Each structure stands twice: as structure tokens, then as C-alpha cells.
PLY file of the C-alpha trace (Angstrom):
ply
format ascii 1.0
element vertex 135
property float x
property float y
property float z
element edge 134
property int vertex1
property int vertex2
end_header
-73.23 -9.92 21.87
-73.40 -12.51 19.12
-69.96 -13.88 18.21
-69.00 -13.61 14.59
-71.46 -10.80 13.91
-69.00 -9.01 11.66
-66.86 -10.96 9.19
-63.12 -10.61 9.35
-62.25 -7.09 8.34
-58.70 -7.86 7.25
-59.92 -9.48 4.02
-59.22 -7.52 0.85
-62.66 -6.85 -0.73
-61.03 -7.22 -4.16
-60.34 -10.86 -3.33
-63.99 -11.73 -2.66
-65.79 -13.95 -5.14
-69.26 -13.47 -6.58
-70.41 -16.45 -4.48
-69.27 -14.76 -1.25
-70.86 -11.37 -1.94
-74.61 -12.04 -1.49
-74.22 -13.21 2.11
-71.75 -10.41 2.90
-74.04 -7.76 1.36
-76.94 -9.07 3.49
-74.67 -8.85 6.52
-73.69 -5.27 5.55
-77.34 -4.21 5.76
-77.76 -5.81 9.18
-74.48 -4.33 10.46
-75.36 -0.84 9.17
-78.65 -0.97 11.10
-76.82 -2.32 14.16
-74.27 0.51 13.97
-77.05 3.11 13.79
-78.63 1.51 16.85
-75.34 1.52 18.77
-74.78 5.21 18.03
-78.33 6.13 18.99
-78.05 4.12 22.26
-74.77 5.83 23.18
-76.29 9.23 22.43
-79.33 8.48 24.60
-77.15 7.28 27.46
-74.90 10.35 27.36
-77.90 12.69 27.16
-79.38 10.98 30.22
-76.20 11.69 32.18
-74.30 8.43 31.82
-70.66 8.33 30.76
-69.57 6.52 27.65
-65.79 6.56 27.97
-64.16 8.56 25.17
-67.44 9.81 23.67
-69.57 12.91 24.03
-72.47 14.59 22.30
-72.72 18.15 21.12
-75.30 20.25 19.39
-74.73 21.02 15.75
-76.04 24.37 14.61
-77.10 24.85 11.03
-78.39 28.01 9.47
-81.43 27.73 7.27
-82.89 30.29 4.90
-86.57 30.67 5.73
-87.58 32.74 2.70
-85.81 31.46 -0.40
-87.27 34.04 -2.76
-86.37 37.02 -0.56
-82.87 35.66 -0.01
-82.36 35.15 -3.74
-83.59 38.69 -4.49
-81.32 40.19 -1.84
-78.28 38.27 -3.08
-79.04 39.38 -6.64
-79.41 43.02 -5.50
-76.32 43.10 -3.27
-73.94 40.79 -5.16
-75.24 40.56 -8.72
-76.86 38.07 -11.04
-73.88 35.70 -11.31
-73.58 35.25 -7.56
-77.35 34.83 -7.19
-77.53 32.23 -9.95
-74.59 30.30 -8.50
-76.17 30.31 -5.05
-79.15 28.21 -6.13
-79.39 24.63 -7.22
-82.30 23.54 -9.33
-83.19 19.90 -9.49
-85.79 18.18 -11.62
-87.35 16.33 -8.64
-87.69 19.55 -6.61
-89.08 21.45 -9.59
-91.49 18.60 -10.38
-92.73 18.60 -6.78
-93.34 22.36 -6.97
-95.16 22.07 -10.32
-97.23 19.15 -9.02
-98.33 21.15 -5.97
-99.01 24.28 -8.00
-100.93 22.55 -10.80
-102.46 19.90 -8.51
-101.20 17.08 -10.69
-99.17 13.98 -9.97
-95.44 14.24 -9.59
-95.01 11.95 -12.59
-97.10 14.22 -14.82
-95.26 17.28 -13.52
-91.91 15.66 -14.28
-93.07 14.79 -17.80
-94.23 18.37 -18.38
-90.96 19.78 -17.09
-88.99 17.36 -19.23
-90.77 18.69 -22.31
-90.41 22.32 -21.21
-86.73 21.94 -20.38
-85.82 19.37 -23.05
-83.00 21.47 -24.50
-81.62 22.12 -21.00
-81.57 18.57 -19.62
-78.88 15.95 -20.10
-78.98 12.48 -18.65
-76.23 11.50 -16.26
-75.63 7.85 -15.55
-74.43 6.58 -12.20
-74.16 3.03 -11.00
-76.02 2.00 -7.88
-76.09 -1.33 -6.10
-79.56 -2.44 -5.03
-81.28 -5.63 -3.89
-83.00 -7.52 -6.66
-86.57 -8.55 -5.89
-87.26 -12.22 -6.28
0 1
1 2
2 3
3 4
4 5
5 6
6 7
7 8
8 9
9 10
10 11
11 12
12 13
13 14
14 15
15 16
16 17
17 18
18 19
19 20
20 21
21 22
22 23
23 24
24 25
25 26
26 27
27 28
28 29
29 30
30 31
31 32
32 33
33 34
34 35
35 36
36 37
37 38
38 39
39 40
40 41
41 42
42 43
43 44
44 45
45 46
46 47
47 48
48 49
49 50
50 51
51 52
52 53
53 54
54 55
55 56
56 57
57 58
58 59
59 60
60 61
61 62
62 63
63 64
64 65
65 66
66 67
67 68
68 69
69 70
70 71
71 72
72 73
73 74
74 75
75 76
76 77
77 78
78 79
79 80
80 81
81 82
82 83
83 84
84 85
85 86
86 87
87 88
88 89
89 90
90 91
91 92
92 93
93 94
94 95
95 96
96 97
97 98
98 99
99 100
100 101
101 102
102 103
103 104
104 105
105 106
106 107
107 108
108 109
109 110
110 111
111 112
112 113
113 114
114 115
115 116
116 117
117 118
118 119
119 120
120 121
121 122
122 123
123 124
124 125
125 126
126 127
127 128
128 129
129 130
130 131
131 132
132 133
133 134
């Protein structure tokens, strides 16, 4: 294993300077990929019968609704409109994808159409995201 792969972790991130951050952010991306690889390797080894001391794998079961419309109708019928409406989450990207498929138009055009249709029902939320600037 390469020495010095991870910088010292006892440094307070608030004390880092703008000059230190680009290299550390690059390293974060490499380390995140490395961590994913380590976890996948351990999982493969355990599944093949090897022991990784202190670790195990287990199946995670998730329930999935296979007919959204029927489920929505049944919830509405059995529990009422309020419960049914609170059990769904509409998103502009998902709605745009559905409109695009239905109308056989691009997702961009579908989003523009939906934005006009829902203009009084849409507000813009701003969040801050860190991303790599292209040179």
C-alpha cells in the first residue's frame, strides 16, 4: 500500500487554506474511489467464503411498489385523499421524463412545457454544490 495515501486526518478542515484545498479535493476523489474498491473487495472475499475479521455481509430487503397507480388508488380508497397525496412525491425531472416519453419529445422540451404548465406551482430552491471546474 502506498505510504501517505491519505493526508493526516487530525487536521482541522477549518484551518486549511485555499492553496491547500485543490490538492486535497483531488485526493478526496481518489480516496473515495479507493474506499469503494476496498468495500467491494471485502464483500467479494466474504461472499466467496473467506473471513475478513470483524466484517460480514448480509442481504438487505427492500419492498418496492410494482404498480404505482394501483397503489395510489388503493391508498386513496382505504385511507383518504390526504394520506394518498402525502404518500407521493412529484419531481420536475421525473415528470419531464414521463412527458418526454409520452409525447416523444426531448427531456428539455418536456421540462420547458411543464415549467409553463406548472409556473404558478413551482418555486426555485437554491443549494450550493462543489464541483470541479473544467479548464
